[in-house]
C-alpha positions in Angstrom: 134.4 72.1 151.7 134.3 75.8 151.4 136.5 75.6 148.2 134.2 72.9 146.7 131.0 74.9 147.4 132.5 77.9 145.7 133.5 75.8 142.7 129.9 74.4 142.4 128.4 77.9 142.7 130.8 79.2 140.0 129.9 76.2 137.7 126.2 76.8 138.1 126.6 80.5 137.4 128.6 79.7 134.2 125.8 77.3 133.0 123.1 79.9 133.6 125.0 82.5 131.6 125.8 80.1 128.8 122.3 78.7 128.4 120.8 81.6 126.3 123.5 81.1 123.6 122.8 77.4 123.5 120.1 77.5 120.8 120.2 74.4 118.6 121.8 72.5 121.4 123.4 69.2 120.5 120.5 66.7 120.0 118.0 69.3 118.7 116.5 68.2 115.4 117.4 70.4 112.4 115.0 72.0 109.9 114.7 69.6 107.0 112.8 70.5 103.7 110.6 67.6 102.5 108.8 69.0 99.4 108.6 69.8 96.6 111.9 68.3 95.4 114.7 70.8 94.9 114.4 72.3 91.4 111.1 70.6 90.7 108.4 72.1 88.4 105.1 72.7 90.0 101.8 73.9 88.5 100.4 77.4 89.4 97.6 77.2 91.9 95.1 80.0 92.8 95.0 78.5 96.3 98.7 78.9 96.8 101.8 76.7 96.3 102.6 74.7 99.4 106.1 73.7 100.7 106.7 71.2 103.4 109.4 70.8 106.0 110.1 69.2 109.3 109.3 71.6 112.2 110.2 69.7 115.4 110.1 71.1 118.9 113.4 72.5 119.9 115.0 74.4 122.7 115.1 78.1 122.7 115.6 80.7 125.5 112.2 82.3 125.6 110.9 81.9 129.1 114.1 80.2 130.3 117.1 78.4 129.0 115.3 75.2 128.2 111.9 76.6 126.9 110.6 74.7 123.9 110.0 76.3 120.5 107.1 74.8 118.4 105.4 75.2 115.0 104.4 78.8 115.9 108.1 79.7 115.9 108.6 78.6 112.2 108.1 80.7 109.1 109.1 80.4 105.4 110.6 83.1 103.2 110.0 83.0 99.4 112.4 85.0 97.2 113.4 85.5 93.6 117.1 85.2 94.5 119.2 82.7 96.4 121.3 85.4 98.1 121.3 85.3 101.9 121.7 87.7 104.8 124.7 87.4 107.1 122.7 85.2 109.4 122.0 82.7 106.6 118.4 83.6 105.8 117.2 84.5 102.3 117.8 88.2 101.6 115.1 88.9 99.1 111.5 89.3 100.2 109.6 90.3 97.0 106.4 88.4 97.7 105.2 90.1 100.8 105.4 88.9 104.4 107.0 85.6 105.3 104.5 82.7 105.4 103.5 81.2 108.7 103.5 77.5 109.4 100.6 75.1 109.6 101.5 71.9 111.6 100.4 68.5 110.3 98.8 65.7 112.3 102.1 64.2 113.2 103.0 67.4 115.1 106.4 67.6 113.4 105.7 68.3 109.7 104.7 71.8 108.7 103.5 73.4 105.4 103.6 77.1 104.3 102.0 78.7 101.3 103.3 81.0 98.5 100.0 82.8 98.1 100.4 85.8 95.9 97.9 85.1 93.2 96.4 88.6 93.5 99.8 90.1 92.6 100.0 90.7 88.8 103.8 89.9 88.8 103.4 86.8 91.0 105.3 83.7 89.8 102.0 81.9 90.4 100.7 83.7 87.3 103.8 84.5 85.2 105.9 81.5 86.2 109.6 81.4 87.0 111.9 80.1 89.7 111.1 80.6 93.4 113.6 80.1 96.2 112.3 79.2 99.6 113.7 78.6 103.1 112.1 77.6 106.4 113.6 79.2 109.6 112.7 79.4 113.3 113.1 81.9 116.0 116.4 81.8 117.9 116.5 84.6 120.4 119.9 83.7 121.8 121.7 82.6 118.7 125.4 83.4 118.9 125.3 85.5 115.7 122.6 87.7 117.1 120.3 87.3 114.0 117.4 86.1 116.1 116.7 83.0 113.9 118.0 79.7 112.8 117.7 79.1 109.0 117.3 75.8 107.2 118.7 75.0 103.7 117.7 77.0 100.7 115.6 75.1 98.1 113.9 76.2 94.9 111.1 75.2 92.5 109.9 76.4 89.1 106.3 77.5 88.6 104.6 76.4 85.4 102.2 79.4 84.7 98.5 78.9 84.1 97.6 81.7 81.7 94.4 81.3 79.7 93.8 83.8 76.9 92.0 83.9 73.6 92.9 85.5 70.3 90.1 86.8 68.0 90.5 88.2 64.5 88.1 90.1 62.2 87.6 89.5 58.5 90.9 90.8 57.1 91.6 92.5 53.8 95.1 92.3 52.3 97.2 95.4 53.1 94.7 97.0 55.4 95.0 97.5 59.1 92.9 95.2 61.3 92.3 94.8 65.0 93.3 91.5 66.6 92.1 91.1 70.2 93.7 89.1 73.0 91.5 88.6 76.1 92.4 87.1 79.5 90.9 87.3 83.0 94.4 87.4 84.5 96.2 90.7 84.9 99.9 90.5 84.1 101.9 93.4 85.4 104.7 94.3 83.0 103.9 91.5 80.5 103.8 92.1 76.8 101.6 90.4 74.2 103.2 89.9 70.8 101.3 89.3 67.6 103.3 87.0 65.3 102.9 85.8 61.7 104.2 82.4 60.4 106.7 83.0 57.7 108.3 79.8 56.3 109.7 77.8 59.2 109.7 80.7 61.7 107.6 83.3 63.4 107.9 87.0 62.7 106.7 89.7 65.2 104.2 92.1 63.7 103.5 94.3 66.7 103.3 94.2 70.5 101.6 96.0 73.4 101.4 95.9 77.1 99.2 93.0 78.2 95.8 93.6 79.8 92.5 91.9 80.2 91.7 93.1 76.7 94.7 93.9 74.5 94.1 95.2 71.0 96.9 94.6 68.5 96.7 96.4 65.1 98.5 95.0 62.1 98.1 94.2 58.4 98.6 91.0 56.6 99.4 90.0 52.9 96.9 88.2 50.7 96.3 84.4 51.0 96.2 81.9 53.8 98.0 83.2 56.9 98.8 81.8 60.3 99.1 84.1 63.3 99.5 83.7 67.0 99.6 85.8 70.2 102.5 85.2 72.5 102.6 86.6 76.1 106.0 87.5 77.3 106.2 87.6 81.1 109.8 87.6 82.4 111.6 84.6 81.0 108.2 82.9 80.2 106.7 82.9 76.7 103.2 81.6 76.6 101.2 81.1 73.3 97.8 82.5 74.0 96.2 81.5 70.7 96.8 80.5 67.1 94.5 81.3 64.2 94.5 80.4 60.5 93.1 83.2 58.3 92.3 83.7 54.6 93.2 87.3 53.9 91.1 88.6 51.0 92.4 90.6 48.0 91.0 94.1 47.3 87.9 93.6 45.3 84.1 94.1 45.5 84.4 97.6 46.8 81.3 99.1 48.4 82.5 102.7 48.6 82.9 105.1 45.7 83.2 108.7 44.7 79.8 109.4 46.1 81.3 109.0 49.6 83.9 111.6 48.9 83.6 114.9 50.8 83.8 116.6 54.2 82.2 115.0 57.2 81.1 116.3 60.5 78.8 115.4 63.3 75.1 116.2 62.9 73.7 118.5 65.6 76.9 118.4 67.6 77.3 120.6 70.7 79.2 123.9 70.1 82.1 122.7 72.2 82.4 119.4 70.4 84.8 118.8 67.5 84.4 116.0 64.9 85.6 116.5 61.3 87.4 114.6 58.5 87.2 114.2 54.8 87.0 111.2 52.4 88.8 111.2 49.0 90.0 108.9 46.3 86.6 107.4 45.4 85.9 106.4 48.9 89.4 104.9 49.5 91.0 107.3 52.0 89.9 109.1 55.2 92.1 112.2 55.9 92.6 114.9 58.4 90.6 113.3 61.2 90.1 115.4 64.4 87.8 114.8 67.3 87.4 116.0 70.8 86.7 113.6 73.6 86.7 113.3 77.4 89.7 111.5 78.9 90.2 110.4 82.5 93.6 110.9 84.0 94.9 109.0 87.0 96.8 111.1 89.5 99.3 110.2 92.2 96.4 110.5 94.8 92.6 110.2 94.5 92.4 113.9 94.7 94.6 114.3 91.6 92.3 112.1 89.4 90.6 114.3 86.9 88.7 114.5 83.6 90.1 116.6 80.8 89.1 117.4 77.2 91.5 115.8 74.8 91.8 115.9 71.0 92.4 112.8 68.8 94.0 113.4 65.4 95.0 111.2 62.5 96.5 112.3 59.2 95.0 109.5 57.1 93.6 105.9 57.2 92.8 103.6 54.4 89.2 102.5 53.8 88.8 98.8 53.1 86.7 97.5 50.2 83.7 96.8 52.6 83.9 100.4 54.0 85.6 99.4 57.3 88.2 101.8 58.6 91.1 101.1 61.0 93.4 104.0 61.7 96.4 104.1 64.1 98.7 106.8 65.5 101.3 105.5 67.8 104.0 107.9 69.0 107.3 106.7 70.4 107.4 104.8 73.7 104.8 102.7 75.6 103.5 105.8 77.3 103.4 107.9 74.2 100.1 109.1 72.6 98.1 106.3 70.9 95.0 107.1 68.8 92.9 104.3 67.4 90.0 104.9 65.0 87.6 102.1 64.0 84.3 102.3 62.1 82.5 101.8 58.8 81.7 104.2 55.9 78.4 103.4 54.2 76.4 105.7 51.8 77.8 108.9 53.0 77.5 108.1 56.7 80.3 107.1 59.1 79.7 105.3 62.4 82.6 104.2 64.6 84.6 104.9 67.7 87.9 106.7 68.6 90.1 105.8 71.5 93.0 107.8 72.9 95.7 107.1 75.5 98.6 109.2 76.7 100.6 109.3 79.9 98.1 108.2 82.6 95.1 109.4 80.6 92.6 107.5 78.4 89.2 108.1 76.8 86.9 107.1 74.0 84.0 108.5 72.0 81.3 107.0 69.8 81.2 108.7 66.4 78.5 109.4 63.9 79.2 111.7 61.0 77.7 112.6 57.6 78.7 114.6 54.5 78.2 118.3 55.0 
């Protein structure tokens, strides 16, 4: 009897010690993804993209060897890579914190949301493949990871980017400003202006994409087809296509009477604005203007205003007197100066913009012959 009692006590002690490591005990229901189908294409959604999976009650060791885990113990990780940690959970976590579970009416099906629409690089905006995996807490798992992971699944997001392309009246061989507008910010995206040539498209210029992106290019005479393409990661989205009739150089409104040196009328002493017009009103040269630029620093205290100087060697004046001048130094963060305006009867009205490093500024212009 004494030996039997000792054996029973030993057996009970062994069970008590083994219980914490008995997560996912035989008979516990596994984590089963139920939607979207693996590899499916889903539309972008400002309210978030939902994934569904079975989230049954299971035994875990919180509060005792047979305490039950529920939907509150489930989460979903979204990643841009299928790589996993040693415990089997997705390794990447580029979209913020893991998503909590919302349990359905049946008490055993949960949904979680990929909700990163306010992130400019989010797949909900730019598209791309997203990997996801549901997992649950597992305090006593033998591998010590603290969780139990379900299978890895993926879906492809079809981006929802709405943008418009506008074009001015264009003269052959003269620079013109083509504008792409969108309410959606796209961090790191580029917008490319392309021209149809024969059976293919040829890139004319490109810039970093913003809510308003100005692309400066010139076109040859005749009927031309252009489009703006937004390149975001592996995605290429056509933002707009336009058919234009590019006019030949005739009917000029400027002449030799517009030639001369120009300056601002009644300008403050610390302000600079000067240039000259030559060639019977065909060329604007030696442009220089001072303007206030705002520079973004690494902290709020480092933000500051500075006086900058915009300069252009020359810009062609179109037959109708309009002027578009561009200076773009090497690199996306290099100095960029854009001059736009119109010359009419010895008076110039327009605007100059400058951008360099983290600084940018603009100035309205009005100059006359002096």
